[in-house]
C-alpha positions in Angstrom: -39.3 -22.7 46.1 -39.1 -23.1 49.9 -37.8 -20.1 51.9 -34.8 -21.3 53.8 -34.9 -20.4 57.5 -31.1 -20.4 57.9 -31.0 -17.4 55.6 -33.4 -15.4 57.9 -32.4 -16.5 61.4 -30.7 -14.2 63.8 -28.0 -16.8 64.5 -26.2 -19.2 62.1 -27.6 -22.7 61.9 -25.3 -25.6 62.8 -24.7 -28.7 60.8 -22.7 -31.8 61.5 -19.0 -32.5 61.2 -17.1 -35.2 59.3 -19.7 -38.0 59.0 -17.5 -40.5 57.2 -14.3 -39.8 59.2 -16.3 -40.1 62.5 -17.9 -43.4 61.5 -14.6 -44.9 60.3 -12.1 -43.6 62.9 -14.3 -43.2 66.0 -17.0 -45.9 65.4 -14.9 -48.5 63.6 -17.4 -48.8 60.8 -16.1 -49.9 57.4 -17.2 -47.7 54.6 -16.1 -49.0 51.2 -15.4 -46.1 48.8 -16.0 -43.8 51.8 -19.8 -44.3 51.2 -22.1 -44.0 54.2 -25.4 -44.5 52.3 -25.4 -48.3 52.5 -25.9 -47.9 56.2 -29.4 -46.8 55.4 -30.2 -50.4 54.4 -29.9 -52.0 57.8 -31.3 -51.3 61.3 -27.8 -51.2 62.7 -26.7 -48.8 60.1 -29.6 -46.4 60.6 -29.1 -46.6 64.4 -25.4 -45.6 63.9 -26.5 -42.6 61.8 -29.0 -41.6 64.4 -26.4 -41.8 67.2 -24.1 -39.8 65.0 -26.6 -36.9 64.6 -27.8 -36.8 68.2 -25.0 -34.5 69.6 -25.5 -32.1 66.8 -29.2 -31.9 67.5 -28.3 -31.4 71.2 -26.0 -28.5 70.1 -28.7 -26.8 68.1 -31.0 -27.0 71.1 -28.3 -25.8 73.5 -27.3 -22.8 71.4 -30.9 -21.8 70.6 -30.4 -22.0 66.8 -31.5 -24.4 64.1 -29.8 -27.3 62.3 -29.3 -28.3 58.7 -29.7 -32.1 58.7 -27.8 -33.8 55.9 -28.7 -37.1 54.2 -25.9 -39.7 54.2 -25.9 -39.6 50.4 -22.6 -37.9 49.3 -21.7 -41.1 47.4 -25.2 -42.2 46.4 -25.0 -41.3 42.7 -24.9 -43.6 39.7 -21.2 -44.4 39.3 -20.4 -44.8 43.0 -23.6 -46.8 43.5 -22.8 -49.2 40.7 -19.4 -49.9 42.3 -21.3 -50.9 45.4 -23.9 -53.0 43.6 -26.8 -50.6 43.4 -28.8 -50.1 40.2 -30.7 -46.8 39.4 -33.9 -47.9 41.1 -32.1 -49.0 44.3 -30.2 -45.7 44.4 -33.3 -43.7 44.1 -34.9 -45.7 46.9 -31.8 -45.3 49.2 -31.7 -41.6 48.6 -35.4 -41.4 49.7 -34.6 -43.5 52.7 -31.9 -41.0 53.6 -34.5 -38.3 53.7 -36.9 -40.4 55.7 -34.2 -40.9 58.4 -33.4 -37.2 58.9 -37.1 -36.4 58.9 -37.5 -38.9 61.7 -34.6 -37.3 63.6 -36.1 -33.8 63.1 -39.5 -35.0 64.3 -37.9 -36.2 67.6 -36.8 -32.6 68.2 -39.8 -30.7 66.8 -38.9 -27.6 68.9 -35.5 -27.3 67.1 -35.8 -25.6 63.7 -34.5 -28.1 61.1 -33.8 -28.0 57.4 -33.9 -31.3 55.6 -31.0 -31.2 53.2 -30.3 -33.7 50.4 -26.6 -34.1 49.8 -25.0 -34.7 46.4 -21.3 -35.3 45.9 -19.0 -35.2 42.9 -19.2 -37.9 40.2 -15.4 -38.4 40.6 -13.0 -38.0 43.4 -13.7 -35.3 46.0 -10.1 -34.1 46.0 -9.0 -34.1 42.3 -10.7 -33.5 39.0 -10.4 -37.0 37.6 -13.8 -37.0 35.8 -15.1 -33.9 34.1 -18.4 -33.2 32.4 -20.1 -30.4 30.7 -22.9 -28.7 32.7 -25.6 -30.5 30.7 -23.9 -33.8 31.3 -23.7 -33.1 35.0 -27.3 -32.1 35.1 -28.3 -35.4 33.5 -26.0 -37.5 35.8 -27.2 -35.9 39.0 -30.9 -35.8 38.1 -31.6 -39.1 39.7 -30.7 -37.9 43.2 -32.4 -34.5 42.6 -35.6 -36.2 41.6 -35.4 -38.7 44.5 -34.9 -35.8 47.0 -37.8 -33.9 45.5 -40.1 -36.9 45.7 -39.1 -37.4 49.4 -39.8 -33.8 50.3 -36.5 -32.3 51.2 -36.3 -28.6 52.0 -33.2 -28.1 49.8 -30.2 -29.9 48.3 -26.5 -29.1 48.6 -23.7 -30.1 46.2 -20.7 -30.8 48.5 -17.0 -30.9 47.7 -17.3 -29.5 44.2 -14.0 -29.5 42.4 -14.9 -27.7 39.2 -17.5 -25.3 37.9 -19.3 -27.2 35.2 -20.4 -30.0 37.6 -21.6 -27.4 40.1 -23.7 -25.7 37.4 -25.2 -29.0 36.3 -26.2 -29.9 39.8 -27.8 -26.5 40.2 -29.7 -27.0 37.0 -30.9 -30.5 38.1 -32.2 -29.0 41.4 -33.9 -26.1 39.7 -35.6 -28.5 37.3 -37.4 -30.2 40.3 -38.0 -26.9 42.0 -35.6 -27.4 44.9 -33.4 -24.7 46.5 -29.8 -25.5 46.0 -26.5 -24.6 47.7 -23.1 -25.2 46.1 -20.1 -26.0 48.3 -16.7 -25.8 46.7 -13.5 -27.4 48.1 -10.1 -25.7 47.6 -6.5 -26.7 47.8 -3.9 -25.1 50.1 -3.6 -22.1 47.8 -7.3 -21.3 48.0 -8.0 -22.4 44.4 -10.4 -25.2 43.3 -8.7 -28.5 42.4 -9.4 -27.4 38.8 -7.1 -24.5 39.4 -9.8 -21.8 39.2 -10.1 -19.0 41.8 -12.9 -19.4 44.3 -14.3 -16.0 43.4 -14.3 -16.8 39.7 -16.0 -20.1 40.4 -18.8 -18.5 42.4 -19.3 -15.8 39.8 -19.3 -18.3 37.0 -22.0 -20.4 38.6 -24.1 -17.3 39.2 -23.7 -16.1 35.6 -24.7 -19.5 34.3 -27.7 -19.9 36.5 -29.0 -16.3 36.7 -28.0 -16.3 40.4 -30.5 -19.1 41.1 -28.3 -20.8 43.7 -29.5 -20.0 47.2 -25.9 -19.6 48.5 -22.4 -20.9 48.3 -20.2 -22.7 50.8 -16.6 -23.9 51.3 -16.0 -27.3 52.7 -13.2 -30.0 53.0 -10.4 -27.4 53.5 -8.8 -25.8 56.5 -9.4 -22.0 57.0 -5.7 -21.4 56.5 -6.2 -22.7 52.9 -8.9 -20.1 51.9 -9.2 -17.3 54.4 -6.7 -15.2 52.4 -8.8 -15.4 49.2 -11.9 -13.9 51.0 -11.0 -10.4 49.9 -13.4 -7.6 49.3 -16.2 -7.7 46.8 -19.9 -8.3 46.4 -19.2 -12.0 45.9 -18.5 -12.5 49.6 -22.2 -12.0 50.4 -22.8 -15.2 48.4 -20.6 -17.3 50.8 -23.1 -18.3 53.5 -21.6 -21.5 54.9 -18.3 -23.0 56.0 -17.6 -26.6 56.7 -13.8 -26.8 57.3 -11.5 -29.7 57.8 -10.0 -30.2 61.3 -6.5 -30.7 59.8 -4.4 -28.1 57.9 -2.9 -30.9 55.8 -3.4 -30.9 52.1 -5.9 -33.2 50.3 -3.0 -35.4 49.1 -1.7 -35.7 52.6 -5.1 -36.5 54.0 -5.7 -39.1 51.3 -2.6 -41.0 52.4 -3.1 -40.6 56.2 -3.8 -43.8 58.1 -4.7 -42.0 61.4 -7.2 -39.3 62.0 -5.8 -35.7 62.4 -8.3 -33.9 64.7 -6.2 -30.7 64.5 -6.5 -28.0 67.2 -10.2 -27.6 68.3 -9.7 -24.2 69.9 -7.7 -22.8 67.0 -10.2 -24.0 64.5 -13.1 -22.3 66.4 -11.2 -19.0 66.6 -10.6 -19.1 62.9 -14.3 -19.5 62.3 -14.9 -16.4 64.5 -12.4 -14.5 62.3 -14.2 -15.8 59.2 -17.5 -14.5 60.6 -16.1 -11.0 60.7 -15.2 -11.3 57.0 -18.5 -13.1 56.1 -21.1 -11.2 58.2 -23.9 -13.1 56.4 -22.6 -16.5 57.4 -25.7 -18.7 57.9 -24.4 -22.3 58.3 -21.4 -23.5 60.3 -20.3 -27.1 60.5 -17.3 -29.3 59.7 -15.8 -31.8 57.3 -13.0 -34.3 57.5 -11.7 -34.9 61.0 -14.3 -32.8 62.8 -16.7 -34.2 65.3 -19.3 -32.8 67.7 -16.6 -31.3 69.9 -15.2 -29.2 67.1 -18.7 -28.0 66.0 -19.6 -27.2 69.6 -16.6 -25.0 70.0 -17.2 -23.4 66.6 -20.8 -22.7 67.4 -19.9 -21.1 70.7 -17.2 -18.9 69.0 -19.3 -17.9 66.0 -22.6 -17.3 67.7 -20.7 -15.0 70.1 -18.8 -13.2 67.3 -19.8 -10.5 64.8 -23.2 -9.1 64.0 -26.4 -11.0 64.5 
């Protein structure tokens, strides 16, 4: 498997913020089912995605670090694709096009270290466990995207907004089967537990136990630091948390799901909370954002984190 440079760099790599919320609320782009991958089918859509990524590439260049470039494929799996009129072959092709786009963007900034990251999302809703699978079922379901990413030559894949352990294990198994490094990113509720009710620590340890610690690292995304900072207590498991992509808002998932306006939160406060997290997570390797965050948030976070804690 590829050695991931973000795990061996002297500064955390940056990644982007809330892709879908930025496109919907700032760019006025309609995303049925909150799916960005259909944009890959048109020149205008690809141009919008390129514009979106530009300030994050600028940020990586300004701060002298690298960037994890994500494909716009969080919803590009079989069930979500079918809702939007894509069959399996079309989905595989659009996942490969997602990789082609970020490779092109990385090539335009060849002096900036870039990791091409294929993104997979949950089969069901990203906020609640409305569809559950066994690990083997999840591996089968997510294998289409994993194979497409491997064929397109990504450096790694990341399972984002995981709500329960079995799906995370299945995605890890699907990635391992095609010889790709994999990161697992869990989301949590305001109490710091997964939507399934499981403790974050237990979830990380369960995935490691089921995969012989084959996952490259774990992340937390789609939650505000006030929701999970208190569960980052002592223990060896903390060394496995290498990435944070928090929400701008401290609202709950249920509140965000009902919101009609974007809550950008407090940029400075969010950045300071990342600096606090860096002291708890000294091996933090990836910093970015999720719902409600944009390049202003990530710029402030990068400045706070790169200047905080050990390097």
